[in-house]
N, C-alpha and C positions, 0 to 999 in steps of 0.2 A: 674389055673396053665398053662392050654393050652394057655390062652390069652397072658401070659408073653412070652411063647416060640415063638408065632407068631410075636410078636413085636420085639423080638431080631433078628429073621431071616430077617425081613424087614429092620431093621437098617443096618445089615451087607451087604445086597444086595445093598442098596442105597449108602453106602460108597464105595463099590467096583466099582459101575457104575460111580460115580462122579470122582473117581480117574483115571479111564481108559479114560474118555471123556475129561479131562483137556488138553488144547493145550500145547505142549512142547515149551519152549522158545528156539529160534534159537541160536545156539552157534556161536558167532561172532568172536571168537578168531582166527579162521582159515580163515575168509573171508577177502579178499583184493579187492580193486577196483582201476581201472586205468582210467584216462580221455582219451577217444578216440579222442575227438575233439581237433585238433591241433591248430586251430586258436584262438588267445587270444585278438584280436583287431577287433572291429566292428564299423560300421557307424551307427549313431543314425537312428532308423527306420527300421534297418535290422531285419529279423526274426532270432532269436538266439536260437539254440538248443545245449545243452550239453549232450554228450553220454559218458557212463561209462561201462567198462567191469568188471565183477566180477568173482571171482573163484567159487561162488555159486549164484544161483538165490536168490534175496532178495528184500525187500521192503524199502530200505534205502531212507530217505528224503533228499532233497537238500535245505539248508537254504541259502538264498541270501540276501544281504543287501547293500544299498548304502547310500548316505548322506541324503536321504529322508525317509528311513524306511527299514523294514525287512519283509520278507515273507517266507513261507515254501512251497516247491513244491513236489508233489508226482510223481513218475515215471510211464512211460509206459514201461513195461518189456517184453522182448522177450528172453526167456532163461536167459543167463547171461549178456544180454545187457539191460541197463536202460537208458531211454531217458527223458530229462527234458527240457521243453520249457519255456524260459524266457518270462514273461508277457510284454505286450506293455508298461505298466506303468513304467517298468524298462528299457526296451530296447530303448525307445525313448528319454532318458535323457543322455546327454553327461557327463559321469563321470566314475569312476571305480566301478565295482561290485565285492564284495568279496563273495566267496561261501564256504560252508562246507557240506560235505556228511556225514550224521549221520545215524547210525543204532543202535537202542537200547542204546542210550546215548554214543555210541562209535564213535569216529571220524575216518572215513575211508580215507578221503582225503580232502584237502583244496587247495584253489587257488583264482585267480582273473582274470577278463577280463576287458579290456578297451573299452569304447564306446566313439567315437569321433564325433565332429560336422559334419553334412552333408554339404559339400561344393559343391556338384555336382548339386544342385538345386538352384532356385532363392532365393536370400537373402532377408530377411525382414530387414527394417531399421527404427528404432525409433530415432527421433531427438527432442531435448529439447533446448530451448533458453530462457535466462533470465539474468537480467531483460529486459523487452521489451521496456523500455524507459531509456535513459542514457543522461548524460550532455556533451555538446560539449566541446572540448578543449584537448582531448587526454589522460586525466587521468582516466576517467570512461570507463567501458567496459561491454559488454554482453558476457556471456559464452555459447558456443555452445557444446552440448554433443550429440554424436552419439552412438547408441547401435545397431550394426548389428547382426542379428541372422539368424540361418537357419530356414527352414520351420516348424521345431518343436519347435522353440523358444529357441534353444540352442545358447549361445553366440559364435561368431566367434573366431577363434584362434588369439592369439597375432600376431601382425605384419600384420594383414589384412589391406589393404589399403582403406581409405575413402577419396574421393576427395570432397573438399568444394569450393563453389564460393560465393562471396559476392559483391554486386554492390552498389555504392554510386555515385549519379549523373551520370557522363559519364565514370566513372572508374570501371572496373570489375577486381577483384583480385581472383586468383586461387591458391589453396594450397592443399597439400596432407598430411593427417593425418594417423597414424597407430594405430591399436587397441592395447591397453595395459591394462591388468586387466579388461577385458570385455568391455571397452569403448574407444572411440577416441574423444578427446575434445580439444578445443582451446579457446582463448579469443580474442574477436574482439573489439578493442579500438575505441573510438569515434573520428571522424574527428573534425576539428575546426569549421566547418560550420554546421548549422542545416539542417535537412532533414530526409530521411529514408534510412536505409541500408536493402537491400533485400538479403536473405541468403538461400542457398540450399545445399544439400549433395548428394553424389552418391557413392554407394558401390556395386560392382559385378553386375552392370546393374540395380540396384534398386535406384530410385530417391526419395528423400524426398519431402514433400510439401514445398511451399515457406514460409519462416519465415521473420518477420519484426522487426527491432529495430528502434525506433523513437529517433532522436537526438534532444534534447531540448536545449534552450539557457542556457548559464552559468549565474552566478550571474551578476546583473546589475553593470555597471560602473558609475562614477559620470556624472551628466548631468546639464543642465541649466533650469531656469524657467523664464517666463514672465507673463504679465497680460494684460487684456483688461477691459475697463469700459466705461460707457456712459459719465461720467463727473468726476471731481475730488472732488466734494463737499460731505461733511459728512452729508448727509440728512437722513440716516437711512432707506432708501427706495430702492435705486438702488443696483444692484448686481455687484460685481467685480469677474472676472473669471481668475483663475490662470491656466497657461498651461505649461506643460513641453516640453522640446525638445524631439526628438525621442530617447528613452532610449535604449541603446545597452549594450551587454556584452563586455568583453575585446577582443573578437574575431570578433567584428563587427556584431554580430547577434542581431536582434531586440528581445527584451525580450518578453516572452509569453503574449498573451492577458489575461487581468484580473490581472496582477501584481499590487498589492496595493501600492499607493504612498500617503504618509502622508504629508500634508502641515501644517507646524507649524508657527503661527503668534504671534509675541511679540509686544505689543503696547507700547506707550510711558510711561505707568505706570509699565511696566515689567510684565503685565498680559499676559498669553499665551492663544491663541485661536487655535483650530484645525479644519481642514476639510480634506477630502481625496477624491481620485478618483482612478479609475482603468484604466490600459492602454488598448488602442485599437490601433493596429499597432504601438505600442511603445510609444504612446502619452497619457498622463494622464491630465485630467481637473478636477478642483474643484472650488466651488463657495462659496462666503461669502457675507453677507449684508454689505453695507457701515456703518461705525460707525455713531453715532448721534452727534458727536462733533469733533472738529479739532483733528486730530490724525497723528501720524507717526508710521508706521508699518515696521517691518523687517520680511520677509517671507523666510523660508527655507523648502525645501521638502526632504523627505527621502524615500528610499526603504529599509525597516527595515533590518538591519544586512548586508546590501550590499553596498549602495551608498547614496550620498547626493548631493544636488544642491548648487548653489551659494546663497549668502545672498542677497535678493531682497528688497530694500527700497521702500515703498509706502507711499506717503503723501496725506492727505485729508485736504482740506480747509474747514473752517466753513461755513455751508450753512445758519445758523441762527446767526445773529449778535446782535439782540436785540428783546425784546418783552415787552408788557405793562401788568401791573397788575391793575385790577380795583376792588374796594371794594364796597359792598352794603352799604346802609345807616347805618345799625346796625353792619357793619364790619364782619358779620358772613358768608357772601358769598363772596368768592374770585374768580375772573375770570381772567384767564391768556390768553392773546391773543388780537387781532389775531396774531398768530405766522406765520411769513412769511419766505419763503425759499430764495434761492440765486437770483431768478428772480422776487421777490416780490409776488410769488404765495403762497397760503396757503399751509402749510405743509401737507403731506399726513396724513390721519387718522391713529392713533396708535402711535404717538410720545409720549414717556414716559415723564411724568412730576411728580416731587416729591415735597412734602411740609413737612417741619420739624417744629413742633410747640414747642416753649420754654415758660416757665413761666418768670416772671419778674426777677428771679434770674439766668436765662439762663440754667435752667435744662430742659432737653428734656422731654416733656410730651407725644408726639405721632409723628408718621411719617405716612403720607398718600401718596398714589401713585394712579395715574390715567393716562389716555391716551387722546390725543386730538381727537376731533370730529369737522370736518369742521373748523379746525384751532384754536379751543378754548379748554381750560381745566378748570374745575370748582371744587372748594373745598367748603364744607359746614362745619361750626363749630357749632355743636349741643349745645344748651343751657343746656341740661342735663349733659353734660360732661364738657363743657367749661363755667364756671360760669363768671359772670361779673367781669372783672379784666383787667389788662394790660398783653399783650402777645407779644412775638416776633415770627416772622415766616420767614423761609428761603424757597424760591422757586428755584428749579433747573430744567432747561430744556435745552437740547442741550448743556450741559456743561456750561451754563451761570447761575450763582447764583445771586439772588436778595433778599434783606432783607427788611422786613416791620415790623413796630411796630403797634400793634392793641390794641384799647381799646374796649372791648366787653361790651355791656350794658345788 
């Protein structure tokens, strides 16, 4: 029984002690606070302190927020005066700071302060230019964007002046821009001639680096072509060289080196050949082999999607006017030649010679092709394939066709 009495006494004492030690919640209904700091506009980078006087000493917190975030500040108190220091992360950003003084979930005071850009120190200037290459003629342009800021990287106020200069050849142009919505920008149109435009900006004594925009030629305009060759004979050996005039754009600028020029050749049978060249100093050259038989070409050159040349006729005379065909005793070996060119010289090695073999009913049995060696070409008719019988054969070389009737044994 005594044990129960002791336990009861201990519980009563514990309850009494805990009740008397519990902190009393401060009554905020009668507390008022007033902002002592009269200044409500500051320059970015300033040390900003807000002071409040209260009817009673308290530990109210100051909640501040701007466009970047929110934080809570605790005071330094001296009797009824509470002092709050705004952190640098808030005071260095040009914008509006809203604040609320809160005590035990009760709002004692609210307000805001304005932080403005620091214009007393040297300005920083960021410049952007693009595109860095534009087409001559006055329709294309580069855009120049200037972003002047204070030393804390806050954008300068609207209407801040930014002077720009751009130079092309001997002419220097000066203009003045004004900041609007954080930037000062302009467009710099291309002149009619090729070259480089040098551009620089200046704001509040701060100069930008030199920027460059390259002026490239416009699309090519129509041009002319010609040719050179060693002789006019269709020997299938020599090279003809096609050459363009100096290709320029509509403003007289020579087109860029490396511009592709396509030379299209149509022969007398309507078959098209192609070759191409790229420009150096505006001139393009391309080469083709002479044909192997008498031909008439029409040559036209193109800069794709932009320009074309005149139609250039080119004629080739026959270099080979005749040749002989010799048969072996059994008629199974056919020798063509000697094949001579326009000066009675043997044709160069590699001239194509074709033989078409027909049976007695003129049905094609086979076609053989070979090339000349030291002026001769040879065909062999194997007895395993060509049985003893009558055959017709057509030989074609340098556009000249000859027919022979063979009796194979």
